[in-house]
C-alpha positions as CSV (number, residue, x, y, z in Angstrom):
1,X,29.1,18.6,-8.3
2,X,29.6,15.0,-9.3
3,X,28.0,13.3,-12.3
4,X,27.8,9.5,-12.5
5,X,28.3,7.6,-15.8
6,X,28.8,4.0,-17.0
7,X,32.4,3.1,-17.7
8,X,35.9,4.6,-17.3
9,X,37.8,7.5,-18.9
10,X,37.0,7.7,-22.6
11,X,33.4,6.4,-22.5
12,X,30.9,8.4,-24.6
13,X,28.6,9.1,-21.6
14,X,31.6,10.7,-19.7
15,X,32.3,12.9,-22.7
16,X,28.7,14.1,-22.7
17,X,28.7,14.8,-19.0
18,X,32.1,16.6,-19.3
19,X,30.7,18.8,-22.2
20,X,27.5,19.4,-20.1
21,X,29.5,20.7,-17.2
22,X,31.8,22.7,-19.5
23,X,28.9,24.4,-21.3
24,X,27.5,25.6,-17.9
25,X,30.9,26.5,-16.5
26,X,30.4,24.2,-13.6
27,X,33.3,22.7,-11.6
28,X,32.0,19.2,-12.3
29,X,33.6,15.9,-11.4
30,X,32.7,12.5,-13.1
31,X,32.2,9.2,-11.3
32,X,32.7,6.1,-13.4
33,X,30.5,3.1,-12.4
34,X,30.2,-0.4,-13.7
35,X,26.8,-0.1,-15.3
36,X,24.1,2.5,-15.9
37,X,22.2,0.9,-13.1
38,X,25.1,1.6,-10.7
39,X,25.1,5.2,-12.0
40,X,21.4,5.5,-11.1
41,X,22.0,4.0,-7.7
42,X,24.9,6.5,-7.1
43,X,22.4,9.4,-7.7
44,X,19.7,7.7,-5.7
45,X,22.0,7.2,-2.7
46,X,23.5,10.7,-2.9
47,X,27.0,9.8,-3.9
48,X,26.4,11.8,-7.1
49,X,24.2,14.8,-7.8
50,X,23.6,14.1,-11.5
51,X,23.7,11.0,-13.7
52,X,23.4,10.2,-17.4
53,X,21.7,7.4,-19.3
54,X,21.1,6.8,-23.1
55,X,17.5,6.9,-24.3
56,X,17.7,6.2,-28.0
57,X,19.9,6.1,-31.0
58,X,19.3,6.8,-34.7
59,X,20.7,3.4,-35.7
60,X,19.7,1.0,-32.9
61,X,16.5,2.7,-31.7
62,X,15.2,3.0,-28.1
63,X,17.3,2.0,-25.2
64,X,14.5,0.6,-23.1
65,X,16.6,0.1,-20.0
66,X,17.2,3.9,-19.9
67,X,13.5,4.7,-19.4
68,X,13.1,1.7,-17.0
69,X,16.0,2.9,-14.7
70,X,14.5,6.4,-14.3
71,X,11.1,5.0,-13.4
72,X,12.6,2.3,-11.1
73,X,14.8,4.6,-9.1
74,X,12.3,7.6,-9.1
75,X,14.8,9.8,-10.9
76,X,13.9,13.1,-12.5
77,X,15.3,14.1,-16.0
78,X,16.9,17.6,-16.0
79,X,18.0,17.9,-19.6
80,X,18.1,16.1,-23.0
81,X,21.3,16.0,-25.0
82,X,21.6,14.7,-28.6
83,X,25.3,13.7,-29.0
84,X,27.0,12.8,-32.3
85,X,28.7,9.5,-31.8
86,X,32.2,9.7,-33.3
87,X,33.1,6.1,-33.7
88,X,36.7,5.6,-34.8
89,X,38.6,2.3,-35.2
90,X,41.6,2.6,-32.9
91,X,44.7,0.5,-32.7
92,X,48.3,0.6,-31.5
93,X,50.8,2.8,-33.2
94,X,52.1,1.1,-36.4
95,X,49.1,-1.2,-36.8
96,X,47.1,-1.3,-40.1
97,X,43.5,-2.1,-40.9
98,X,44.6,-5.4,-42.5
99,X,46.1,-6.6,-39.2
100,X,42.9,-6.4,-37.2
101,X,41.4,-9.7,-36.1
102,X,39.4,-8.7,-33.0
103,X,37.4,-5.5,-32.4
104,X,36.4,-4.5,-28.8
105,X,33.4,-2.2,-28.1
106,X,30.2,-1.7,-26.1
107,X,27.4,-3.9,-27.6
108,X,25.4,-0.9,-28.6
109,X,28.4,0.6,-30.4
110,X,29.0,-2.7,-32.2
111,X,25.4,-2.6,-33.5
112,X,25.9,1.0,-34.6
113,X,28.9,0.0,-36.6
114,X,27.7,-3.4,-37.9
115,X,28.1,-2.7,-41.6
116,X,31.8,-1.7,-41.2
117,X,32.6,-4.7,-39.0
118,X,31.0,-7.2,-41.4
119,X,33.1,-5.7,-44.2
120,X,36.2,-6.9,-42.4
121,X,35.8,-10.6,-43.1
122,X,38.9,-11.5,-41.0
123,X,37.8,-9.7,-37.9
124,X,35.3,-10.6,-35.2
125,X,33.5,-8.4,-32.7
126,X,33.9,-8.8,-29.0
127,X,31.5,-6.9,-26.6
128,X,33.0,-5.2,-23.6
129,X,31.8,-2.8,-20.8
130,X,32.3,0.5,-22.7
131,X,34.3,2.3,-25.2
132,X,36.8,3.5,-22.6
133,X,37.5,0.0,-21.4
134,X,37.9,-1.1,-25.1
135,X,40.5,1.6,-25.8
136,X,42.4,0.9,-22.5
137,X,42.5,-2.8,-23.2
138,X,44.0,-2.3,-26.7
139,X,46.6,0.0,-25.2
140,X,47.4,-2.4,-22.4
141,X,47.9,-5.4,-24.7
142,X,49.8,-3.5,-27.4
143,X,48.9,-6.1,-30.2
144,X,48.4,-5.0,-33.8
145,X,45.6,-7.5,-34.3
146,X,43.5,-5.9,-31.6
147,X,41.4,-2.8,-32.2
148,X,38.8,-0.8,-30.4
149,X,35.8,1.4,-31.5
150,X,36.0,4.6,-29.4
151,X,35.8,8.4,-29.8
152,X,38.8,10.5,-30.8
153,X,39.4,11.6,-27.2
154,X,40.0,8.0,-26.1
155,X,42.7,7.8,-28.7
156,X,44.4,10.8,-27.1
157,X,43.8,9.5,-23.6
158,X,45.4,6.0,-24.2
159,X,47.9,6.9,-26.9
160,X,46.2,5.0,-29.8
161,X,46.3,5.6,-33.5
162,X,43.2,6.0,-35.8
163,X,43.0,3.0,-38.2
164,X,39.7,4.2,-39.8
165,X,37.6,7.4,-39.5
166,X,33.9,7.6,-38.6
167,X,32.7,4.0,-39.2
168,X,29.0,4.2,-38.0
169,X,26.3,2.8,-40.2
170,X,24.8,6.3,-40.5
171,X,26.9,9.4,-41.0
172,X,24.8,11.4,-38.6
173,X,24.8,8.8,-35.8
174,X,23.1,10.5,-32.8
175,X,22.4,9.2,-29.3
176,X,19.9,11.0,-27.1
177,X,21.0,11.1,-23.5
178,X,19.1,12.3,-20.4
179,X,20.8,14.0,-17.6
180,X,19.0,13.1,-14.4
181,X,18.8,14.0,-10.7
182,X,17.3,12.5,-7.6
183,X,13.7,13.7,-6.9
184,X,14.8,15.4,-3.6
185,X,18.0,16.9,-5.0
186,X,19.1,20.4,-4.0
187,X,17.1,23.2,-5.7
188,X,20.2,24.5,-7.5
189,X,20.6,21.2,-9.3
190,X,17.0,21.4,-10.5
191,X,17.5,25.0,-11.7
192,X,20.4,24.2,-14.0
193,X,18.2,23.8,-17.1
194,X,14.9,25.4,-16.0
195,X,14.7,27.6,-19.2
196,X,14.6,26.8,-22.9
197,X,12.3,24.5,-24.8
198,X,10.7,21.7,-22.8
199,X,9.9,18.0,-23.4
200,X,7.9,15.5,-21.3
201,X,8.4,11.8,-21.2
202,X,5.6,9.5,-19.8
203,X,4.4,6.0,-19.6
204,X,0.9,5.2,-20.7
205,X,-1.3,2.1,-20.4
206,X,-4.6,1.7,-22.3
207,X,-7.1,-1.0,-22.8
208,X,-6.2,-3.2,-25.8
209,X,-9.2,-2.2,-27.8
210,X,-9.9,-0.3,-31.0
211,X,-9.6,3.5,-30.6
212,X,-8.1,3.5,-27.0
213,X,-4.8,5.2,-28.1
214,X,-6.7,7.7,-30.2
215,X,-8.7,8.8,-27.2
216,X,-5.5,9.3,-25.2
217,X,-3.9,11.4,-28.0
218,X,-6.8,13.7,-28.4
219,X,-6.2,15.7,-25.1
220,X,-2.6,16.2,-26.2
221,X,-3.6,17.5,-29.6
222,X,-6.2,19.8,-28.0
223,X,-3.5,21.0,-25.6
224,X,-1.3,21.7,-28.7
225,X,1.4,19.3,-27.6
226,X,3.2,17.5,-30.4
227,X,4.0,13.8,-29.9
228,X,7.7,13.2,-30.9
229,X,7.9,9.6,-29.9
230,X,5.3,6.8,-29.4
231,X,6.6,3.3,-28.8
232,X,4.8,0.2,-27.6
233,X,6.0,-2.0,-24.8
234,X,4.7,-5.6,-25.4
235,X,4.1,-7.5,-22.2
236,X,4.2,-11.3,-22.2
237,X,1.0,-13.1,-21.2
238,X,-0.9,-9.8,-21.1
239,X,-3.7,-9.5,-23.7
240,X,-6.1,-6.9,-22.3
241,X,-3.7,-4.1,-21.8
242,X,-1.3,-2.1,-24.0
243,X,1.7,-0.1,-22.7
244,X,3.6,2.7,-24.4
245,X,6.3,5.3,-23.9
246,X,5.6,8.8,-25.2
247,X,7.7,11.9,-25.6
248,X,5.7,15.2,-26.1
249,X,7.0,18.7,-26.9
250,X,6.1,21.0,-24.0
251,X,5.8,20.8,-20.2
252,X,2.9,18.5,-19.4
253,X,3.4,19.3,-15.7
254,X,3.0,23.1,-16.2
255,X,-0.1,24.6,-14.5
256,X,-1.6,25.6,-17.8
257,X,-1.5,21.9,-18.9
258,X,-3.3,20.6,-15.8
259,X,-6.5,20.0,-17.8
260,X,-4.7,18.2,-20.5
261,X,-3.0,15.9,-18.0
262,X,-6.3,15.3,-16.2
263,X,-8.1,14.4,-19.5
264,X,-5.2,12.1,-20.4
265,X,-5.5,10.3,-17.1
266,X,-9.3,10.0,-17.6
267,X,-8.9,8.3,-21.0
268,X,-6.1,5.9,-20.0
269,X,-5.8,2.9,-17.6
270,X,-2.6,4.3,-16.2
271,X,-0.4,7.4,-16.7
272,X,3.1,7.9,-15.1
273,X,5.0,11.0,-16.0
274,X,8.7,10.5,-15.9
275,X,9.3,14.3,-15.9
276,X,9.6,17.5,-17.9
277,X,13.0,18.7,-18.9
278,X,15.1,21.0,-21.1
279,X,14.8,19.6,-24.7
280,X,18.1,19.1,-26.6
281,X,20.1,21.2,-24.1
282,X,23.1,22.9,-25.9
283,X,26.5,21.5,-25.2
284,X,29.9,22.1,-26.7
285,X,30.4,20.2,-29.9
286,X,32.6,17.1,-29.9
287,X,35.8,18.1,-31.7
288,X,39.4,17.1,-31.7
289,X,40.3,20.6,-30.5
290,X,38.6,20.2,-27.2
291,X,40.7,19.0,-24.2
292,X,40.4,15.3,-23.5
293,X,38.6,16.0,-20.2
294,X,38.0,19.1,-18.2
295,X,36.4,17.4,-15.2
296,X,38.2,15.7,-12.3
297,X,37.5,12.0,-12.2
298,X,36.4,10.7,-8.9
299,X,37.9,7.3,-8.1
300,X,36.5,6.5,-4.7
301,X,33.0,6.1,-3.4
302,X,31.7,8.8,-1.1
303,X,29.5,7.6,1.7
304,X,25.9,8.6,1.1
305,X,25.1,11.9,2.8
306,X,22.1,12.1,5.0
307,X,19.0,12.6,2.9
308,X,17.2,15.9,3.2
309,X,14.8,15.9,6.2
310,X,11.1,15.8,5.5
311,X,8.6,18.0,7.2
312,X,7.6,15.3,9.6
313,X,11.2,15.1,10.9
314,X,11.3,11.3,10.4
315,X,14.6,9.5,11.1
316,X,13.8,7.2,8.2
317,X,12.9,9.7,5.4
318,X,13.5,7.4,2.4
319,X,10.9,4.8,3.4
320,X,8.2,7.2,4.5
321,X,5.1,7.7,2.4
322,X,5.9,11.4,1.9
323,X,9.0,10.4,-0.1
324,X,6.9,8.7,-2.8
325,X,3.2,9.4,-2.2
326,X,2.0,7.4,-5.2
327,X,3.6,4.2,-3.9
328,X,6.5,2.2,-5.2
329,X,6.2,-0.2,-8.2
330,X,8.7,-3.0,-8.3
331,X,9.1,-4.9,-11.6
332,X,10.8,-8.3,-11.4
333,X,10.9,-9.8,-14.8
334,X,7.3,-9.9,-16.1
335,X,5.9,-9.4,-12.6
336,X,5.0,-6.0,-11.1
337,X,4.4,-5.6,-7.4
338,X,2.3,-2.5,-6.8
339,X,-1.1,-1.2,-5.6
340,X,-2.6,-2.4,-8.8
341,X,-1.6,-6.0,-8.5
342,X,-1.6,-8.9,-6.0
343,X,1.5,-11.1,-6.1
344,X,1.5,-14.7,-5.1
345,X,4.9,-16.3,-4.3
346,X,5.1,-20.0,-3.7
347,X,7.7,-22.8,-3.4
348,X,9.4,-25.1,-0.9
349,X,11.0,-23.9,2.3
350,X,14.2,-25.8,1.3
351,X,15.3,-27.0,-2.2
352,X,15.9,-30.7,-1.9
353,X,16.4,-31.9,-5.5
354,X,16.0,-30.9,-9.1
355,X,12.8,-32.9,-9.5
356,X,11.3,-31.3,-6.4
357,X,11.9,-27.7,-7.3
358,X,11.1,-28.0,-11.0
359,X,7.8,-29.9,-10.2
360,X,6.9,-27.3,-7.6
361,X,7.7,-24.4,-10.0
362,X,5.4,-25.7,-12.7
363,X,2.6,-26.4,-10.2
364,X,2.9,-22.9,-8.7
365,X,2.8,-21.3,-12.2
366,X,-0.1,-23.5,-13.4
367,X,-2.2,-22.7,-10.3
368,X,-1.8,-18.9,-10.8
369,X,1.4,-18.1,-8.8
370,X,3.6,-15.3,-10.0
371,X,7.0,-16.0,-8.5
372,X,9.0,-19.0,-7.2
373,X,10.6,-19.1,-3.7
374,X,13.0,-21.7,-2.5
375,X,15.7,-21.9,0.3
376,X,19.3,-22.6,-0.7
377,X,20.9,-21.6,2.6
378,X,18.6,-22.3,5.6
379,X,19.1,-20.7,9.0
380,X,17.9,-23.3,11.5
381,X,17.5,-23.1,15.3
382,X,18.9,-26.6,15.7
383,X,22.4,-27.0,14.2
384,X,21.6,-30.7,13.3
385,X,18.6,-29.8,11.2
386,X,18.8,-29.7,7.4
387,X,20.8,-26.5,6.5
388,X,20.0,-26.5,2.7
389,X,22.0,-27.6,-0.4
390,X,23.9,-24.3,-0.7
391,X,25.2,-23.2,-4.1
392,X,23.9,-26.4,-5.8
393,X,20.4,-25.3,-4.8
394,X,21.0,-21.8,-6.2
395,X,21.7,-23.3,-9.6
396,X,18.6,-25.5,-9.3
397,X,16.1,-22.7,-8.4
398,X,17.6,-20.6,-11.2
399,X,17.0,-23.5,-13.6
400,X,13.4,-24.0,-12.3
401,X,12.8,-20.3,-12.8
402,X,13.8,-20.6,-16.4
403,X,11.7,-23.7,-17.0
404,X,8.6,-22.1,-15.4
405,X,9.2,-18.6,-16.7
406,X,8.9,-17.2,-13.2
407,X,11.2,-14.8,-11.2
408,X,12.9,-16.4,-8.2
409,X,13.2,-15.5,-4.5
410,X,15.8,-17.0,-2.2
411,X,17.3,-16.0,1.2
412,X,20.8,-14.6,1.5
413,X,22.4,-15.1,4.9
414,X,25.8,-13.5,4.8
415,X,27.7,-10.7,3.0
416,X,29.9,-13.1,1.1
417,X,26.9,-14.8,-0.5
418,X,25.4,-11.5,-1.9
419,X,27.3,-11.2,-5.1
420,X,26.9,-14.9,-6.1
421,X,23.2,-14.9,-5.2
422,X,22.6,-11.7,-7.1
423,X,24.0,-13.2,-10.3
424,X,21.4,-16.1,-10.3
425,X,18.4,-15.0,-8.1
426,X,15.9,-12.3,-9.0
427,X,14.9,-11.2,-5.5
428,X,17.2,-11.4,-2.5
429,X,15.4,-12.3,0.7
430,X,16.5,-11.1,4.2
431,X,15.1,-13.5,6.8
432,X,13.7,-12.6,10.2
433,X,17.0,-13.4,12.0
434,X,18.9,-11.0,9.8
435,X,16.5,-8.1,9.8
436,X,19.0,-6.1,11.9
437,X,22.2,-7.4,10.3
438,X,23.1,-3.9,9.2
439,X,26.2,-4.8,7.2
440,X,24.2,-7.4,5.2
441,X,21.4,-4.8,4.6
442,X,24.0,-2.4,3.2
443,X,25.4,-5.2,1.0
444,X,22.1,-6.2,-0.6
445,X,21.3,-2.4,-1.0
446,X,24.5,-2.2,-3.1
447,X,23.7,-5.3,-5.1
448,X,21.0,-3.6,-7.0
449,X,18.5,-6.5,-6.9
450,X,15.0,-6.3,-5.4
451,X,15.0,-7.2,-1.7
452,X,12.3,-8.9,0.3
453,X,12.8,-7.9,3.9
454,X,11.1,-10.0,6.6
455,X,10.1,-8.5,9.9
456,X,12.1,-9.7,12.8
457,X,10.2,-12.1,15.1
458,X,10.4,-9.5,18.0
459,X,10.7,-6.3,15.9
460,X,8.5,-3.3,16.0
461,X,7.1,-1.7,12.9
462,X,9.5,1.2,13.4
463,X,12.5,-1.2,13.6
464,X,11.3,-2.8,10.4
465,X,11.2,0.5,8.6
466,X,14.6,1.5,10.0
467,X,16.0,-1.8,8.5
468,X,14.5,-1.0,5.1
469,X,16.1,2.5,5.3
470,X,19.5,0.9,5.4
471,X,18.8,-0.7,2.0
472,X,17.3,2.4,0.4
473,X,20.1,4.6,1.7
474,X,22.5,2.6,-0.5
475,X,20.4,3.7,-3.6
476,X,18.2,0.6,-4.0
477,X,14.5,1.6,-4.0
478,X,13.2,-1.9,-4.7
479,X,12.3,-3.2,-1.2
480,X,9.3,-5.3,-0.2
481,X,8.4,-5.6,3.4
482,X,7.1,-8.9,4.7
483,X,5.0,-9.5,7.8
484,X,5.8,-13.1,8.8
485,X,4.4,-13.2,12.4
486,X,5.9,-12.0,15.6
487,X,6.6,-13.8,18.9
488,X,3.9,-13.4,21.6
489,X,2.8,-15.4,24.6
490,X,0.3,-17.3,22.4
491,X,1.4,-20.9,21.7
492,X,-1.5,-22.3,19.6
493,X,0.3,-21.0,16.4
494,X,3.9,-20.9,15.5
495,X,3.9,-17.1,15.6
496,X,1.2,-14.4,15.8
497,X,0.5,-12.9,12.3
498,X,0.2,-9.1,12.9
499,X,-2.3,-8.3,10.2
500,X,-2.8,-4.9,11.8
501,X,0.7,-4.1,10.7
502,X,-0.4,-4.0,7.0
503,X,-2.7,-1.0,7.1
504,X,-0.3,0.8,9.5
505,X,2.6,0.2,7.0
506,X,0.4,1.2,4.0
507,X,-0.1,4.5,5.7
508,X,3.5,5.1,6.8
509,X,5.5,3.8,3.8
510,X,5.4,3.7,0.1
511,X,7.0,0.2,0.0
512,X,4.9,-2.9,-0.9
513,X,3.9,-5.2,1.9
514,X,3.7,-9.0,1.7
515,X,2.4,-11.5,4.3
516,X,3.9,-14.9,5.0
517,X,1.0,-16.9,6.5
518,X,3.1,-20.1,6.5
519,X,5.6,-19.0,9.1
520,X,2.8,-16.9,10.7
521,X,0.7,-19.9,11.8
522,X,2.9,-22.9,11.1
523,X,-0.1,-25.2,10.6
524,X,-1.2,-26.2,7.0
525,X,-4.9,-26.1,7.5
526,X,-4.9,-22.5,8.9
527,X,-2.8,-21.0,6.1
528,X,-5.7,-20.7,3.5
529,X,-7.9,-18.4,5.5
530,X,-4.9,-16.3,6.5
531,X,-4.1,-15.8,2.8
532,X,-7.6,-14.5,2.2
533,X,-7.3,-12.2,5.2
534,X,-4.0,-10.8,3.9
535,X,-5.5,-9.7,0.6
536,X,-8.6,-8.3,2.3
537,X,-6.6,-6.2,4.7
538,X,-4.5,-4.6,2.0
539,X,-1.3,-6.6,1.5
540,X,0.3,-6.4,-1.9
541,X,0.9,-10.2,-2.0
542,X,1.7,-13.4,-0.1
543,X,4.6,-15.7,0.1
544,X,3.8,-19.3,1.1
545,X,5.5,-22.7,1.3
546,X,4.5,-25.4,-1.3
547,X,5.9,-28.9,-1.5
548,X,5.1,-32.0,-3.7
549,X,4.9,-34.2,-0.6
550,X,4.8,-32.2,2.7
551,X,5.1,-35.2,5.1
552,X,8.5,-35.9,3.5
553,X,9.7,-32.3,3.5
554,X,13.1,-31.8,5.1
555,X,12.1,-28.3,6.4
556,X,8.8,-27.1,7.9
557,X,6.7,-30.1,6.9
558,X,3.8,-29.0,9.1
559,X,3.3,-25.7,7.3
560,X,4.0,-26.8,3.7
561,X,1.0,-26.9,1.4
562,X,0.3,-29.5,-1.2
563,X,-0.1,-28.5,-4.9
564,X,-3.9,-28.9,-4.4
565,X,-3.9,-26.7,-1.3
566,X,-2.0,-24.0,-3.2
567,X,-4.4,-24.1,-6.2
568,X,-7.3,-23.7,-3.7
569,X,-5.6,-20.6,-2.3
570,X,-5.1,-19.1,-5.7
571,X,-8.8,-19.6,-6.6
572,X,-9.8,-18.0,-3.3
573,X,-7.7,-15.0,-3.9
574,X,-9.0,-14.5,-7.4
575,X,-12.4,-13.9,-6.0
576,X,-11.3,-11.2,-3.6
577,X,-11.1,-7.7,-5.2
578,X,-8.0,-5.6,-4.8
579,X,-7.8,-3.4,-1.8
580,X,-8.7,0.2,-2.5
581,X,-6.4,2.6,-0.8
582,X,-7.6,5.9,0.7
583,X,-6.3,8.9,-1.2
584,X,-3.0,10.1,0.2
585,X,-4.5,13.5,1.1
586,X,-7.1,11.8,3.3
587,X,-4.6,10.1,5.5
C-alpha cells in the first residue's frame, strides 16, 4: 500500500504516514510529492492508495487548503491523527546557535516557531518546500550559519546536530492530519479504520440573516452530536450567503442519523458532507527511539491503474454521472462552476495589446462577467494569419486578471507550454483541434489546473467524454466540457451549435458543460439569442468573444461582440432562471 505526502524524507507528514502504517502493521510505502495538491492527485489517479493532508494546528489554526483539496478531488477521509510537532533547530556538526544567520523551514512551521525566530535578532527566516528539504539543504551546504527547523528523525536522516530543543511557540504544538482515500478505493482500504470513535466534517451554507446558523445547529443538538469546530469562510463580493466548515462528533452518515442530516439540509442553503472517519486514530508516539523510517520510499511514479469498472460497464468510468451523481463543483478563485451557478466568460479571441486586454477585462467585469478569456497562442487555419503574441500575451492576461479581479482562461497548444501557462493562467483551455491530442491531455491533467475542454469540430459526444477521461485519469477532476459547434453541411453559420448535446451530457456526465456561441455561429448578431438558448437548455455557462473595436480585431472580427453587446447578453441571462435538473434517480 502506498501513501502520498508532501515533501521528501524527513517531512512531518511522512512521519505521520509512517507511524500510521506501523501502528496497523501494514507493509506501507510512502510517495513524496511536490505539494499536498500533488498528493491528492496521486490518490485520485490511483498512483497511491492513501494520502495525508494537514487540517489545523494549535498555533496557526485551520489549514483551509486541506479541506478544499478533499472537496475538490472528491476524496474521503479515513482517519484523523493529532500529531505533536517536534520542531528542533538543526545545524551541521560543530555549529552553534550564535552562528545561525538563515533558518530554513516550511512556511507553516516558521509561523509555529515565530517567537523563537524573532528572538534570534541576527537570523532571518527563509521559507522552503518542507522540513525534509530544509534539513537536506543544510546538510548539503555544510555551512555553520545555515540551520533548519525539522523533527529529530530528520537530524538522524541527514546527519545534523541539534542546536536548540523544541522551539515551537506552544509546548503542546499539535497538528491535526487527515488520512484520505479515493471514493472508489478498494474495500480493504476503507475498512482500515472502520471502528472506534467517529467524527464528521462538512461544508454548510446559510442565508446571511439573523438566526440562520442557530436553526442549522438545532438538528445536530437534537441528534446529540457535539460540534467541535465551527469556522466561517468569508466570500468576496457575496453578501446574502454565509459559508462554514463544521466538525461534529459522531457519524452523520450513519443510518440512525438520517433524520438529523435531512433536517440539517432543510434548514440550510447547501450541505456537503466531506465524510465520516475515525477520530484521533491512535499511532505510535514520535520519539527518538523509533526507527527513522519503517516504510519503503517510492521514488518513481506508477502509471495510473485502470479505475474500478462501474455497473454500466463504461469505458470512461471517471467522467460518467455514476462516479459523482451530485455533480462536480469547480472553484476557480472566487468563481464556482456548478449546477447552482451560471458562469459567463468573456474576452478577446486574441490578445493584441495591454490597453486592449485591460479595457476588455474591466468591461466584462462591470457588465456582470465572471471570468476573462484571451488567446496568447492562436491555432489558425491560414499560416499567414495572426498567430498571437505568445508569452508576452500570457503576462498581459495575467495582469488584466489581477486588475479586474477575475480568473483567467487561455488556450495551451503544446506540451512544452503547459508548465509555463499553468504558472500564470487559472484555467487551461484545450481547443477543438487538440481535443484528441492525447499527450497534451495527459500533460494538462498532471498540471493540476482546471481545464476547459472544447469539443472537436467533428467529434461525437462519446469522443468528447473519452478525451475528458484522459485528463481525469491523471488525477485532475476539474474539467469543464465546451460545446463550440460542429461541422455539418450547413453553410449559413460558421458551425452548427449542437445544443442537444447539453442535456445529453448533463445526463451522462457529472462535469460542467459550457457553450461557445461565438465559434458556433460566427456572426455577431446571432450570438445573443444563442446565449439565451444555452442557459435555457441547461448549460452551466457560456464563453464568448468580446473586443473594444471588433472591426479592427486581428482574429475573428465577424464574431467579436462590442462591450455594449456583451452587457446586453448579461442582462438577458440575468432574467433567465437557472436550469432545474431532474433528480438523478429519475434519469
